[in-house]
C-alpha positions as a Markdown table, in Angstrom:
| # | Residue | x | y | z |
|---|---|---|---|---|
| 1 | Met | 11.9 | -47.6 | -1.2 |
| 2 | Phe | 12.3 | -44.6 | 0.5 |
| 3 | Phe | 11.1 | -41.3 | -1.0 |
| 4 | Arg | 12.5 | -37.8 | 0.4 |
| 5 | Arg | 10.2 | -35.5 | 1.2 |
| 6 | Lys | 10.5 | -32.4 | -0.5 |
| 7 | Lys | 11.9 | -29.2 | 1.6 |
| 8 | Arg | 8.5 | -26.8 | 2.6 |
| 9 | Lys | 8.8 | -23.4 | 0.9 |
| 10 | Asp | 8.3 | -20.6 | 3.2 |
| 11 | Lys | 5.6 | -18.3 | 3.0 |
| 12 | Leu | 6.7 | -14.7 | 3.0 |
| 13 | Gly | 4.6 | -11.6 | 4.7 |
| 14 | Leu | 5.3 | -8.1 | 3.7 |
| 15 | Ala | 4.9 | -5.2 | 5.3 |
| 16 | Leu | 5.0 | -1.5 | 3.0 |
| 17 | Gly | 5.5 | 1.5 | 5.2 |
| 18 | Gly | 3.4 | 4.6 | 4.6 |
| 19 | Gly | 4.9 | 7.8 | 3.4 |
| 20 | Gly | 2.8 | 9.5 | 0.8 |
| 21 | Val | 4.3 | 10.1 | -2.3 |
| 22 | Arg | 7.5 | 8.2 | -1.0 |
| 23 | Gly | 5.1 | 4.8 | -1.2 |
| 24 | Ile | 5.3 | 4.9 | -4.8 |
| 25 | Ala | 9.1 | 3.2 | -3.8 |
| 26 | His | 7.0 | 0.3 | -3.0 |
| 27 | Ile | 6.3 | -0.2 | -7.0 |
| 28 | Ser | 10.0 | -1.2 | -7.6 |
| 29 | Phe | 9.8 | -4.0 | -4.9 |
| 30 | Leu | 6.6 | -5.5 | -6.4 |
| 31 | Lys | 8.0 | -5.9 | -9.5 |
| 32 | Val | 10.7 | -8.3 | -8.5 |
| 33 | Leu | 8.3 | -9.9 | -6.7 |
| 34 | Asp | 6.8 | -10.6 | -10.1 |
| 35 | Glu | 10.0 | -11.5 | -11.7 |
| 36 | Leu | 11.1 | -14.0 | -9.3 |
| 37 | Glu | 7.1 | -15.4 | -9.4 |
| 38 | Ile | 6.9 | -15.0 | -5.4 |
| 39 | Lys | 3.2 | -14.4 | -4.1 |
| 40 | Pro | 3.2 | -13.1 | -0.8 |
| 41 | Ala | 0.8 | -14.5 | 2.0 |
| 42 | Ala | 0.0 | -11.2 | 3.6 |
| 43 | Ile | -0.2 | -8.2 | 3.5 |
| 44 | Ser | 0.3 | -5.1 | 5.9 |
| 45 | Gly | 0.7 | -1.1 | 5.5 |
| 46 | Thr | -0.5 | 1.3 | 3.0 |
| 47 | Ser | -2.6 | 2.1 | -0.3 |
| 48 | Ile | 0.1 | 0.5 | -2.6 |
| 49 | Gly | -0.3 | -2.9 | -0.9 |
| 50 | Ala | -4.3 | -2.9 | -1.4 |
| 51 | Leu | -3.6 | -2.4 | -5.4 |
| 52 | Tyr | -1.3 | -5.0 | -5.4 |
| 53 | Ala | -3.6 | -7.6 | -3.1 |
| 54 | Ser | -6.6 | -6.6 | -5.3 |
| 55 | Gly | -4.8 | -8.3 | -8.0 |
| 56 | Met | -2.9 | -5.4 | -10.1 |
| 57 | Ser | 1.0 | -6.2 | -10.8 |
| 58 | Gly | 3.7 | -4.5 | -9.9 |
| 59 | Lys | 3.7 | -2.7 | -13.8 |
| 60 | Glu | 0.4 | -2.4 | -13.8 |
| 61 | Ile | 0.6 | 0.0 | -10.8 |
| 62 | Glu | 3.7 | 1.8 | -12.2 |
| 63 | Gly | 1.7 | 2.8 | -15.6 |
| 64 | Glu | -1.1 | 3.9 | -13.4 |
| 65 | Leu | 1.0 | 5.8 | -10.7 |
| 66 | Gly | 4.4 | 5.9 | -11.9 |
| 67 | Ser | 4.4 | 9.5 | -14.1 |
| 68 | Met | 1.2 | 10.8 | -12.9 |
| 69 | Arg | 0.8 | 14.2 | -11.1 |
| 70 | Phe | -2.6 | 13.2 | -10.0 |
| 71 | Leu | -3.6 | 15.6 | -6.8 |
| 72 | Asp | -2.8 | 18.8 | -9.9 |
| 73 | Arg | -3.4 | 17.4 | -13.2 |
| 74 | Val | -6.5 | 14.7 | -12.1 |
| 75 | Gly | -7.8 | 17.2 | -9.8 |
| 76 | Met | -8.0 | 15.2 | -6.3 |
| 77 | Val | -7.8 | 18.2 | -4.4 |
| 78 | Asp | -11.0 | 19.2 | -2.9 |
| 79 | Leu | -9.9 | 21.9 | -0.2 |
| 80 | Ala | -12.2 | 22.0 | 2.7 |
| 81 | Leu | -13.3 | 25.6 | 3.6 |
| 82 | Gly | -14.5 | 26.9 | 7.0 |
| 83 | Arg | -14.0 | 25.3 | 10.2 |
| 84 | Arg | -12.7 | 22.0 | 9.0 |
| 85 | Ser | -10.4 | 19.3 | 10.5 |
| 86 | Gly | -7.7 | 19.0 | 7.4 |
| 87 | Leu | -6.9 | 21.4 | 4.7 |
| 88 | Ile | -8.6 | 18.4 | 1.9 |
| 89 | Lys | -11.5 | 16.3 | 1.9 |
| 90 | Gly | -10.5 | 13.6 | 0.6 |
| 91 | Asn | -13.6 | 12.6 | -1.2 |
| 92 | Arg | -12.1 | 12.9 | -4.4 |
| 93 | Ile | -9.1 | 10.4 | -3.6 |
| 94 | His | -11.6 | 8.5 | -2.1 |
| 95 | Ser | -13.6 | 8.0 | -5.3 |
| 96 | Trp | -10.3 | 7.6 | -6.9 |
| 97 | Leu | -9.0 | 4.6 | -4.6 |
| 98 | Arg | -12.6 | 2.8 | -5.0 |
| 99 | Glu | -12.3 | 2.9 | -9.0 |
| 100 | Leu | -8.6 | 1.3 | -8.8 |
| 101 | Thr | -9.8 | -1.2 | -5.9 |
| 102 | Gly | -12.8 | -2.5 | -8.2 |
| 103 | Glu | -15.0 | -1.4 | -5.0 |
| 104 | Lys | -13.5 | -4.9 | -3.5 |
| 105 | Ser | -13.9 | -5.4 | 0.1 |
| 106 | Phe | -10.8 | -7.3 | 2.3 |
| 107 | Arg | -12.5 | -11.2 | 1.6 |
| 108 | Asp | -12.4 | -10.3 | -2.4 |
| 109 | Leu | -8.9 | -9.6 | -2.3 |
| 110 | Asp | -6.1 | -12.0 | -4.0 |
| 111 | Ile | -3.9 | -11.6 | -1.3 |
| 112 | Pro | -5.0 | -11.1 | 2.9 |
| 113 | Leu | -4.3 | -7.4 | 3.9 |
| 114 | Lys | -4.2 | -5.2 | 6.4 |
| 115 | Val | -4.3 | -1.8 | 7.1 |
| 116 | Val | -3.5 | 0.3 | 9.7 |
| 117 | Ala | -5.0 | 3.8 | 11.3 |
| 118 | Ala | -4.9 | 5.3 | 14.3 |
| 119 | Asp | -8.0 | 6.6 | 16.8 |
| 120 | Phe | -7.8 | 9.9 | 17.3 |
| 121 | Trp | -9.3 | 10.1 | 20.6 |
| 122 | Arg | -7.7 | 6.8 | 22.3 |
| 123 | Gly | -4.6 | 7.3 | 20.7 |
| 124 | Gln | -4.1 | 3.5 | 20.0 |
| 125 | Pro | -3.9 | 2.0 | 16.5 |
| 126 | Val | -6.4 | 0.1 | 14.7 |
| 127 | Ile | -6.3 | -2.8 | 12.3 |
| 128 | Leu | -8.8 | -2.7 | 9.2 |
| 129 | Asp | -9.4 | -5.8 | 7.5 |
| 130 | Lys | -13.0 | -5.8 | 7.0 |
| 131 | Gly | -15.3 | -3.9 | 4.8 |
| 132 | Pro | -14.7 | -2.2 | 1.7 |
| 133 | Val | -10.9 | -1.7 | 1.2 |
| 134 | Ser | -11.1 | 2.3 | -0.1 |
| 135 | Asp | -12.6 | 2.6 | 3.1 |
| 136 | Ala | -9.8 | 1.6 | 5.1 |
| 137 | Val | -7.1 | 3.1 | 3.0 |
| 138 | Arg | -8.5 | 7.0 | 3.0 |
| 139 | Ala | -8.7 | 6.4 | 6.6 |
| 140 | Ser | -5.2 | 5.4 | 6.6 |
| 141 | Ile | -3.6 | 8.1 | 4.7 |
| 142 | Ser | -5.4 | 10.9 | 6.8 |
| 143 | Val | -2.2 | 13.0 | 7.8 |
| 144 | Pro | -3.2 | 15.4 | 10.6 |
| 145 | Gly | -3.7 | 18.8 | 9.4 |
| 146 | Ile | -3.4 | 17.7 | 5.6 |
| 147 | Phe | -6.9 | 15.2 | 5.4 |
| 148 | Glu | -9.7 | 15.2 | 7.4 |
| 149 | Pro | -10.2 | 12.3 | 9.4 |
| 150 | Val | -12.8 | 9.4 | 8.9 |
| 151 | Leu | -15.6 | 8.5 | 10.6 |
| 152 | Leu | -15.3 | 5.1 | 10.5 |
| 153 | Glu | -17.7 | 2.4 | 12.6 |
| 154 | Gly | -17.8 | 5.2 | 15.5 |
| 155 | Arg | -14.2 | 6.0 | 15.6 |
| 156 | Val | -12.4 | 9.1 | 14.2 |
| 157 | Leu | -9.4 | 7.4 | 12.2 |
| 158 | Ile | -6.1 | 9.4 | 10.9 |
| 159 | Asp | -3.4 | 8.1 | 8.9 |
| 160 | Gly | -1.5 | 4.7 | 10.9 |
| 161 | Gly | 2.1 | 6.3 | 10.9 |
| 162 | Ala | 1.1 | 8.2 | 14.0 |
| 163 | Val | 1.4 | 4.6 | 15.6 |
| 164 | Asp | 2.7 | 2.0 | 13.5 |
| 165 | Pro | 4.3 | 3.8 | 10.5 |
| 166 | Leu | 6.2 | 0.2 | 9.6 |
| 167 | Pro | 3.3 | -2.5 | 10.8 |
| 168 | Tyr | 5.8 | -5.5 | 10.0 |
| 169 | Asp | 4.3 | -6.8 | 13.5 |
| 170 | Ile | 0.9 | -7.1 | 12.6 |
| 171 | Leu | 1.3 | -9.4 | 10.0 |
| 172 | Pro | -0.3 | -12.9 | 10.4 |
| 173 | Ser | 1.7 | -15.5 | 12.4 |
| 174 | Trp | 1.7 | -18.0 | 9.8 |
| 175 | Cys | 4.0 | -16.2 | 8.0 |
| 176 | Asp | 7.4 | -17.8 | 8.2 |
| 177 | Ile | 9.5 | -14.8 | 6.7 |
| 178 | Arg | 8.7 | -11.3 | 7.5 |
| 179 | Ala | 10.3 | -8.3 | 4.9 |
| 180 | Ala | 9.6 | -4.9 | 5.7 |
| 181 | Ile | 10.1 | -1.3 | 3.0 |
| 182 | Asp | 10.9 | 1.6 | 4.8 |
| 183 | Val | 9.9 | 4.6 | 2.5 |
| 184 | Thr | 10.0 | 7.6 | 5.5 |
| 185 | Gly | 13.0 | 8.7 | 3.6 |
| 186 | Thr | 15.7 | 10.8 | 5.4 |
| 187 | Lys | 15.5 | 14.9 | 6.3 |
| 188 | Val | 19.4 | 16.4 | 4.7 |
| 189 | Pro | 19.5 | 19.9 | 5.5 |
| 190 | Glu | 20.2 | 22.0 | 2.3 |
| 191 | Glu | 23.3 | 24.2 | 1.8 |
| 192 | Gly | 23.2 | 26.7 | 5.1 |
| 193 | Gly | 20.9 | 24.5 | 6.9 |
| 194 | Ala | 18.7 | 27.4 | 8.5 |
| 195 | Glu | 16.2 | 28.2 | 6.0 |
| 196 | Met | 12.4 | 28.5 | 7.1 |
| 197 | Pro | 10.1 | 25.6 | 6.2 |
| 198 | Asn | 6.4 | 26.8 | 4.7 |
| 199 | Ile | 3.3 | 25.5 | 6.8 |
| 200 | Phe | 3.2 | 22.5 | 4.7 |
| 201 | Glu | 6.8 | 21.4 | 4.9 |
| 202 | Ser | 6.7 | 22.0 | 8.6 |
| 203 | Ile | 3.2 | 19.5 | 9.1 |
| 204 | Asn | 4.9 | 17.0 | 6.8 |
| 205 | Ser | 8.3 | 17.1 | 8.1 |
| 206 | Ser | 7.0 | 16.7 | 11.3 |
| 207 | Phe | 5.2 | 13.6 | 10.8 |
| 208 | Gln | 7.7 | 12.2 | 8.9 |
| 209 | Ile | 10.3 | 13.0 | 12.1 |
| 210 | Leu | 8.0 | 10.9 | 14.2 |
| 211 | Glu | 7.3 | 8.1 | 12.2 |
| 212 | Ile | 11.0 | 7.7 | 11.8 |
| 213 | Thr | 11.3 | 7.6 | 15.5 |
| 214 | Leu | 8.5 | 5.1 | 15.8 |
| 215 | Ile | 10.1 | 2.3 | 13.2 |
| 216 | Glu | 13.9 | 2.7 | 14.4 |
| 217 | Ser | 12.3 | 2.3 | 18.5 |
| 218 | Arg | 10.3 | -0.6 | 16.6 |
| 219 | Leu | 13.6 | -2.0 | 15.0 |
| 220 | Arg | 15.4 | -2.1 | 18.3 |
| 221 | Ala | 12.9 | -4.3 | 19.8 |
| 222 | Ser | 12.1 | -6.3 | 17.0 |
| 223 | Lys | 13.3 | -7.1 | 13.6 |
| 224 | Pro | 12.0 | -8.4 | 10.9 |
| 225 | Asp | 14.0 | -11.4 | 8.8 |
| 226 | Ile | 14.3 | -8.6 | 5.5 |
| 227 | Tyr | 14.6 | -4.7 | 6.2 |
| 228 | Ile | 14.9 | -2.5 | 3.5 |
| 229 | Lys | 15.3 | 1.2 | 3.3 |
| 230 | Pro | 15.7 | 3.0 | -0.2 |
| 231 | Val | 17.7 | 6.2 | 0.0 |
| 232 | Ile | 15.1 | 9.2 | -0.6 |
| 233 | Pro | 16.4 | 12.3 | 0.4 |
| 234 | Asn | 14.1 | 15.8 | 1.2 |
| 235 | Val | 11.0 | 14.5 | -0.3 |
| 236 | Gly | 7.7 | 15.3 | 1.2 |
| 237 | Ser | 4.4 | 13.1 | 1.0 |
| 238 | Leu | 2.5 | 15.3 | -1.3 |
| 239 | Glu | 5.5 | 16.0 | -3.8 |
| 240 | Phe | 3.8 | 14.0 | -6.3 |
| 241 | Ser | 5.4 | 16.1 | -9.2 |
| 242 | Arg | 8.4 | 13.6 | -8.1 |
| 243 | Ala | 6.8 | 10.6 | -8.5 |
| 244 | Gly | 8.8 | 9.7 | -11.1 |
| 245 | Glu | 12.1 | 10.0 | -8.7 |
| 246 | Met | 10.6 | 7.7 | -6.9 |
| 247 | Leu | 11.2 | 5.1 | -8.9 |
| 248 | Lys | 14.9 | 5.7 | -9.5 |
| 249 | Ala | 15.6 | 6.1 | -6.2 |
| 250 | Ser | 14.4 | 2.8 | -4.7 |
| 251 | Gly | 16.1 | 0.8 | -8.0 |
| 252 | Lys | 19.4 | -0.2 | -6.1 |
| 253 | Ala | 17.1 | -0.8 | -3.1 |
| 254 | Ala | 15.4 | -3.2 | -5.2 |
| 255 | Glu | 18.4 | -5.2 | -6.5 |
| 256 | Thr | 19.6 | -5.7 | -2.3 |
| 257 | Phe | 16.0 | -7.1 | -1.9 |
| 258 | Arg | 16.3 | -9.3 | -4.8 |
| 259 | Lys | 19.3 | -10.9 | -3.3 |
| 260 | Lys | 18.0 | -11.6 | 0.0 |
| 261 | Leu | 15.0 | -13.0 | -1.2 |
| 262 | Ser | 17.1 | -15.7 | -3.1 |
| 263 | Gly | 18.7 | -16.4 | 0.7 |
| 264 | Tyr | 14.9 | -18.0 | 1.5 |
| 265 | Arg | 12.8 | -21.0 | -0.1 |
| 266 | Leu | 9.8 | -18.7 | -0.9 |
| 267 | Arg | 6.7 | -19.8 | -2.9 |
């Protein structure tokens, strides 16, 4: 008597791109995974991914972040006075990240995680997957000119978006399917299209343009199995008062994600 062996289910690797407040859009996609009972085999990318890998569900992350204006209401802006390397020290955000991740190290996570930062002096990507998760995330969100860089293991680290804003390329080789969620958004000129940006808009938008260009170049060279880019026009990375908009904006794209996942046998 012969028994038919069941087809092995594929392992999903999930890359969550950076984008500041636009990263809140990732929550919609994590909720889809929860509803389908699909657990990623590995995650690369952002702070939202770190929270998910720490054991929080998409719904729990939504409750924590979805409607909050945390940079204003919780007072996380600790301005760097005097001659500093950024406008915001980032110490309060670092403390908040430690609290949310339960002060876990990478080895304690429910899902393997890789976080990308950039070595300021060498101009190279730095993959962080050891030590306290909050340290890695704090380094990876250091947008030049906005947040002070982080000194970690003898390296000056800045936002990983400067070198790899959608790091599906660093997902482990044992991931059968690579899914990448791109929240860089788009820049659409306002009516007239000639209004001069303020200093924050200038810094953030310039960095956003860099990220978009890097991702487009990477996609031409090698595409992930699933690539989703929600429509997020004219949202700056620090516009936390618009957090609720991100969840609404990502709803349609999350349904597209659900349909694409249905084409695979995933664990």
